[in-house]
N, C-alpha and C positions, 0 to 999 in steps of 0.2 A: 248299759250294763246293770245287772241287778246287784245291789249291794247287800252284803251280809253284815249287819250292824253288831258291834260289840256294845252292850248296854253300858258298860263301865266307861266307854270312850265316846259317849253321845254328846259331848260338847260341840257346839257349832265352832268350826275352825279346826277341829280335831280330825285326824284320819280315823273314821269310825268303821272302816270297811276294807275288806279284801275283795277284789273283783273276781267273779267266777268265770268270766269269758262268755257268759250267755247273755243274750240280748233281751231287754224288755221292749217288745215291739210296740206297746201302746205309748210309752213315754220313757225312753231310755235314760233321760237325765232328770227325772222328776225327783226333786229333793224331798217330797212328801210321801215317798214310798216306804212302807214298813218292811219288816223282815220277810213277810210272806209275799211281798210284791203287791199288796192291796193299797190303793191310794188312801191317804189319811186326809179327809176333807177339812179338818181343823188346822192342818199344818200347811200353810200357804206361803211361808217365808223361810229364807235361810238365815234370818237375823238371829243372833245369839240371845236367847231369852233367859239363860241360866238354869233352865229346867229341862228334864227329859220329857218324853211323850206322856208320861203319867203325871206330870206336874211336880215331880220330886226334884229338890235342889240338887244340882250337880257339883261334884268336888272341883275345887280350883286346881288347874294344872300345876304340877311341880317339876316337870321336865319339858324342856323345849327341844323339839325334834326338827332336824333339817334333813330333807330327802335329797340324795345325790344320784344322778342317772346320766347315761350317755354312752359313748363308745370309747375308743381306746385311750383318749386323753383323760377321760374320767377314770377309767380303769387304771391308767398310769403306765407310762413307758420310760420314766426316768429312773435313775439309780438311787435307791434309798441309802446306799452306802456313801453317797456324796452329801448327805444331809449334815448340817452342823451338829456337833455332839449333843447339844441340848435338846435336839429334836429326834435323836436316835434312841431315846428312852421312851417308855410308855408315858403318855399324857394322862395321868390318873384322874384328872378332873373333867375329861371328856370321854364318852363311850362311843364305840363304833359297832354297828351291826351290819355285816357285809355278806352278800350272797355267795361270795367265794372268789378266790384268785390268789396267786402267789402262795405264800406259806401260812397265811392266816387261816384259822379254823372257821369254816363258814357257818353262818346262821347262829351265832352266839353273841351275846353282849360281852365286849372286852374293852379294856382301856385302849384309847386311840394309840395305834402303833405307827411305825414308819412306813406308811404306804400300804399297798396290798402285798405284803410279804416282800418279795424281791424287787417289786416295782413300786413307784411312787406316783400317786395322783395328787390332787389339790387338797385332800382331806386333812393333812397334818397341819398346815398353817391355817386352813379354814377353821378347823376346830379350835386351834390354839388362839386365833384372833377373836373368835366368838367368846371364848371363856375369859380372855383378858379384857375385852371391852365391855362385857356384861357380867361382871364377877358374881353378881347376886343370883344369876340363873344357872341351872344345870342343863348342859347340852348333850344330846345324843345324835349321832349321824347314822342314818340308814342308807346304805349304798347298794345299787345294782348297776353294773356297767359291763358292756361286752363289746370288744373291738369289732370294727367292720360292719356294724349294724346300721340300718337305714331307718329314718323316721317314717317314711311313707309305708314301709312294709313291716319291719321288725317291731317298731314301737307304735304301730297303729292301735289306738285304744280299743277297737272292736275285735280285731283279728290277730294282732301282733303277739308273737311268742314272748318277746322281751317285756312288753307291757304287762302281760299276764304274770311273768316272773317277778317284775317289779311289784305288782300288787300283792303277790304272795309274800315277798320279802318284807314289805312294809307291814303287812298284817302280822307276820311272825315277829317282827321286831317290836311292834307295839304290844303284842301279847306278852313278850318277854318282860317288858317294862311293867305291865299290869301285874304279872306274876310276882314281881318284886314289891308290889304294893304301891306302885307309883301311878300318877295320872299324867299321861303325856299330852302335849299339844303340838301339832305340826305347825311350825312357824314359817318354813320356807321350802322352796324347791330350787335346786341348782341343776342346770342342764348344759352339758358339754357334748355337742354332737353336730354333725353336718358334713364331715369329710366324705362319708359313704354316699351321701346324696349328691355331692359334687361329682364324684366318679360315675354315678349312675345317671347323671345328666338332668336332674330335676331343675326346673325353671324357677325363677323368682316367684311367679304366681303360684306354682304348685307348692313350693316350700312354705310360702306365707300361709296358704290354706292349711297345710299339714300342721304347721307349728301352732297356729291359732286353735285348731281343733284339739291338739295335744294339751295346750294350756287349759282349755275349758274342761277337758276330760279329767285332768289331774285335779282341778279345783272341785269338780263335781264328785269325783270318786274318793278323794283323799282329804279334803280340807274345807269343804263347804262354802266356796265362793271366792270373790275377788280379794278378800282379806289375805289370802295366801300370797306372800311375796314370791314371785317367780323371777329367777335370775338366769340370764343366758350369757355364757362365755362366747363372744363373737369370734368367728373364724378370723385368723390372723392374715395380714398381708404377706407374711413370711411363708405361709403354707402354700404349697404347690407353686412356689416361685420358680420361674423358668420352665415350667412344665406345660403340657397341653391343657391343663385343667384350670388355669388361672381365670379364664372367663367364667367357668362354672362356679369357682369360688366366689367371684364377685356377685353372681346371682344369689347364692345362699346368703352372703353378707347383706345384700340389699333386702332380702326377705327378713332376716333377723332385725335389721334396722326398722323395717316397716311394722313388724309385730310389736317391737318395743315402743314405737310411736303411736300405735293405735289401740293396743290392748291394755286395759287398766292394770297398774301395779306390776308391770313387767320391766325389769331393769336389764341393761346391756353393759357388759364389761369389755372394754377395749383391750385386746391382747397383742396389738401390733408390735410392741416393744419387748415382748417376752421371747426368750431364746428357745431354740429347737435343737433336738438331737438329729433330726433328719428333716425332710420337707413336710412332715405332718405332725410330729410328736414333740411336745415340750420337754426340755431337759430339766435337770433338778432346779437350777436357778429360776427357770420359767415357771415351774410348778409351785415353787415357794412363793413367788410374787402373785401367781394366779390365785392361790388359796386365800391370801390376804385380801386381794381385790374383790373376790367373790363374797367373802365374809362382810366386808364393809358395805357392799351393795345390798346384801341381805338385810342388814341392820339400818340402812339409810343413815349410816353413822356420821354425824358431824365431826369436825375436828375435836379430838379429846385431849390434845396436848399442844403446848406452844413450843415444845422442844423435841427434836428428833436426833438420835445418836446412832451412827452406823459404824460397824466394826468390820473391816475388810481383811481378807486373808486367804489361806490355803485350806482346801477340804481335808478332812481326816484328822484335824487337830484335836487335842484333848480338851475336855470341858474346862479345865482350869486356866486355859489361855484364851477362852472366849469371854467377852465382857458381859457380865450380867446387866440386863436392861438395855443392851444395844441390839439393834437390828443387824443380823449377820449377812454378809455377802462373801461367800467363799468359793474360789474357783480352783480347778485342777492345775497342777504345776505344768502340765503340757499345753494348757490353753484349750478353750473350747468354742470361743465366739469372738467376733470383732466388736460386739457390743453386749451389754448386759444391764438389766434393770432390777432394782430392789425397791420395795415399798415399806415404809414404816407404818405399822398397824394403827397406832394411836393418832398420829397427825394426818395420815394419808399422803404425806409427801413422798415423792419418788426421787431416786438418784439413778440416772442413766450414765454409764461409762462407755465411751467409744474409743476404739483403739487408734493407733497412729495411722494405719492404712489398712485396706481390705485384706492384705496378706499377713497382717500381724494379729495374733490372738492375744486378748487379755489373759493374763495368767496369775495364779496365786503363788506366793512364795512364803518361805518360813526360814528364819535364822534365829539363833539364840542371841540374847542381848550381850553387849560387850562386858562380860563378867558381872552383870547385874541380875539378881533374881527377879522373877516375874512377881509383880504385886497384884493385889486383889482388886484394885481400882483401875481406872483408865489412865494409868500413868505413862510416862514416856517409855519406861522399861517394857510395859505390857504392849504398848503400841508397836514397839520395834519388832516384836515376835512375828507378826503376820502383816502382809501387805499385798496389794495388787499392783501389777506393773504393766507397762506398754500402753498407758492411757494417754489419749490426746485431748479429749474434752470431757468435762463434767456437765451434765444438764440436770438441774434440780427442778422438779415439776410439782404441780398441785398447790402452788403457793397462791396467796391472795395478792393480786396486783395493787390493792389499796394499802398494803402494809409494807414495812421494811424488815429486813432480816440480817442478823449477824451469822456469819458462816465461818467455822474454823476447820481448816483442812490439816490433818496430821500427815506430814510428809517427811518422815525421817529417812534420810539417805545415808548409807554407811560407807560410801565410796571414800576411802582414806588416802588414795594416791594422788588425786587431782583436785581435791577440795570442791567437789561437785555441788552445786546448788540447784534449786528448783524454783520455777516462777509460774505464777498464775496471772492470766490476762482476761479482762472482761471483753464481751463482744464489741464494745465501742472502742477498744484499743487501750483502755486504762489498765495499767499494771496494778494488780491487787497486792503483790508483794512477792518476796523471795525467802526461801529458807536459808539457814546458815549451815553449811556442811560441817561435819564433826572434826575434820582435820586429821586426827590420828586416834588410834585405839585407846590412848591414855586419857582422852577427854572424859570428864564426868558427865554421865547422862542425867543431869538434874535440871537443865534449863528447858522446860517444855516449849516456851515461846520461840526458842531458837530453831525448833524443828516443826513449826506449824506456820501457816499463812492464814491470817484472819481478815475477813472483809466485814466491815461494820455498816449498818444501815443501807444495805443493798436493796434496790428497788427491782422487783421482777418485771418482765415484759408483760404486755397486756394479756397474753395467754397463760400467765402464771408460772413462767419458767425463768430460770437464771442459767446461763451457759457460760462456762469459763474454759479457756484453752490453756493447756499446761505445756511446759518444756523444761529441760534442764541444760546445764552449761556444757554437757558433753553430747548427749543425744537430744538434739534440740526439738525433735518432733514428738517426744513422749516423756512421761514421768511416771512416778509411782505414788500411791497413797496408802496410808494405814487406816484411815477412818475420817469421818466427817461429822461435825456437830452443828445443827441448825437451830437457831433461836428466833422466834417471831417477836418483834418489838411492838 
């Protein structure tokens, strides 16, 4: 494809071009091609020299751009209304340029909002995680995604309508930044796609070739080589489960694995534990976890914290009962899944909750404290407001098997008629501890330790997980929790 270069964006590693959809028959991927299509004999490398073709020093980039593309899961099919309150407001330190969808105005720079209008993709937590983990950089997300589109046809770099639309969207988004006096740098590309190719019967060999060609085209057209970090959200084992397409899904998964293993600087994000709305589309909790995982993969982010704090509860709560600095996991009161995963952005540790049995959904609940006002810190009173129930096991993942961990489970149970208590047990049968039930409504809510179970110096399994089984003295196969705090020793 012939590239139309923006002189102001001529840094190597920058998207300097929007593709026209026309072919350069002599050398379609020649990085030494000028705006007129004539080869430049002096330009034989894509290495960053810090100068443009005239030898002029180029400005340092001051905005980091991440490109988002794919089909319906990138466009988003989750409910933005189910976001935690802190993410339902504009994220003013991250901007979004989107080709269109939902209620957002297309093709303008705007503070990152809750998904694509009425729907939610991974962009909200992706942008939030990037900004939080790299606070000294300014980030802009440029997104184009259309449901039901195939890689081999719609996203074909030479003939695909959506590839052309992506090229136009990226060029317009970068130009909008330049018009603001900014110098953008394309830092990464995130790709969520593959379901359409499953349905259309593409083989592992075909999708491997298609995806490899797509990665190479993106790097040629948008960012100047292998330095562009390319992240693929792998199809999930939960998708197409029980359908006639499970074998086709495995073919596309194998192709994604192959490309990540053979093409430089391509990362793969495992989505198997992320929850779905249906047999193909991630729900709100799944998209929240997806965005964080994608952002960490983009940054190749090492562990940035030795503590993770998780706040569990019910969707639709007010901001003042969400805990600042805590990773939220909020579920509907009617239940939506028999398991759910949340990831802490800074540490990368995950919590997976599994329900008591396949017929029991995890649900979020909310009650007012026993005559005690909500505090601003993570106090017993605040903990009691929100919780998640019907849990059978907790699995903590992403830990270092060579380290030990202290884990505190906030498990306030307000059953006042039978003095109900709750118990946690390690996989080897060791009882971690029990909570002390409140007894009656007159009891003062001041003794935090009475309503939490603390495990000290716990050693993860070789795969970096800790799994605990919970029960209570009435419904022995399930329990509830308000939140978890993990500290690495």
